[in-house]
C-alpha angles and dihedrals in degrees: 000000000000119000122186124179114208108198126188105203096196091055095032084226128145129205125180136217111203112189142177111226092197097056100023093233123137142185125209118210122201101354118188125216094280093085096162090074092062093046090050093047092050091050091049090052092045091243134136116221104233100161133038124186145149137212097232147335100295124226103188102054142014112269118241094193099103095044094045091051089049094049095047097034087235125153110266112220121193137175117266093193126094105076127256099314097050102048119121103258094202097048094103096045091048093049090239126172109235115215136192139182115327094005111140138221122198118206100180106290092347112098119201124192122197117230120190107227108172119180110085085050131355095245098045118139134177130209120232107204125206124184100211094192088071109025143350089230122092117265101193149339131234098220103184107191095338102088125010132181100288097349145056130230112280111250096204100072096090092057098038100038105026097032094236098157121226094005101116097077094041091051092045088055090048090050090052090055093046090053090049090049090064090071091095091060123090125254092238093061111124117228121211108192126202095231143033136198112322098040120125091216093091141019103250115001118186122239098229112109095227143001141185129255090238092056093047089051087061102035111025117090091218092067096051101078131089094171117076097208092053091048092050092051092050094045093054098038118101098001110160123236110276118240110264094238093063090085091057094047093051092051096045095044091049095047106035125321110217124243119262111270123234105247111221119200111281117244119231114248121224127214096266089049092050092048090051090048093054091049093047096055097255111156108244108197121196102202097182120113121291090248093052090048092050091050093060137330141164110269118258093022119126122236109232107162113206107253144087090310097056097085091045097052098034089051090047102043103034130071119233086227093063129098113231132216118193122211123195140128099242133054090224093057090050092048094050094046091050090050092053092049090049091053089061096040099259092138102153097094102143107169147002137216141182145177096324088061091056089048091051091047091052093051093049102037110016131247123005118253117260138198116230115229122215121190115233091240089062096045115114133152088217092078090068095253114134109234114214126189110206098185125109123287094254091051092050092050092050092060138323141174108282110256095020123128126219123243113162111226093231090060099028097111091056098039094050096042095106095047120113109260093223095051112119111243133186117199128199139169132170098300110345116277099094091046090056091052090047091051090054091048092054094042091052086055092055103265106153105190108047124149133180128213109224113216092027122204089340090066092045093055091042089059089059096248119143124251127220117232128204115240115262 
């Protein structure tokens, strides 16, 4: 058997190619929209993709399953679980095979058994993999968003992201039963999860690429409960706010994920073009580092540092009806940022710019805008500066700078709308990235005295200062 993990670092998302060396057949599990990478990998491994499937209707990226199956003429295999509302609407049109619990898929000598594992979503399934050339016992399981390293798939997304009322507790109970149902599986079973650290599909995902069921039984919180009510309470406690774009992804991936667009070379935008873009409502994203943005940026541009948070905040703060211009100093950074936006369906990237554009702006309009930086040790509400924590609600409750107020980044533009634009403000988060994004949001709204606190609450606690906690 051949097993290849395809990991997108900027999405913290894993796909898997499972192949049979003897017959040259292969299955791809949970492909994202960048389908060429799977075709090239199969070619490199001298395999033909004969099956394409996924564990569930994804919320954090556009699925590439339908398009990959079409391009490779492979059999498309989709979950038939989930009830009426969470069936794949395009399954019939796509000629997909719909599978349920204990259905099987043969990829040459590789035998795959479907296991229904509702909880993260109603239709969630996992794939139990057996390499029949070596044993009739299962070797591993592609767990999707069911079990991660150190965590389990959050059961509240359907309610919070897709507005399915009263579903969180029901799915948490289903997740409890799905966890209990793994008791008939061996400790040695390898687990190949669909996400790693940085994903918003769980609370605290580990960074290791794989694990074993035996280790998770010892170390994963989800396996430590015998009482359903206690499990439900723990599963729902402290879950972060889901990115706003998750609702769109769930709907589109259920109904009909679009084909991957062909990305033409991006034209370079000149100063008049940029000025017109800013006036017209085009989103101009500066994808340089937070420090580079703070040191000098074109006014009204948004700081969106390239990294695992780019998809989350671009998908939360931007409209899918907006054109997008990307600003960075290297072609590679532009390319990677555009790739991430494509994976979540933000396809309207129309131009790019770099350092020459900042130079032209300075000559025409004067100095670039900057973001003041205040060290945590110097932060005090007594100097009249309004201290704003832009993290999630659960993070704020767990511990915040005394005297600070909470304004979640995803709703910051609305919650600060009535504030005086000349009021001095200090923004902080956990370590600094969200504060930089928040500063750019406020500056674009006309706030004139905005500062960020590099290091965030981590630096505050490291300095030995006490945190304030919200009452339980």
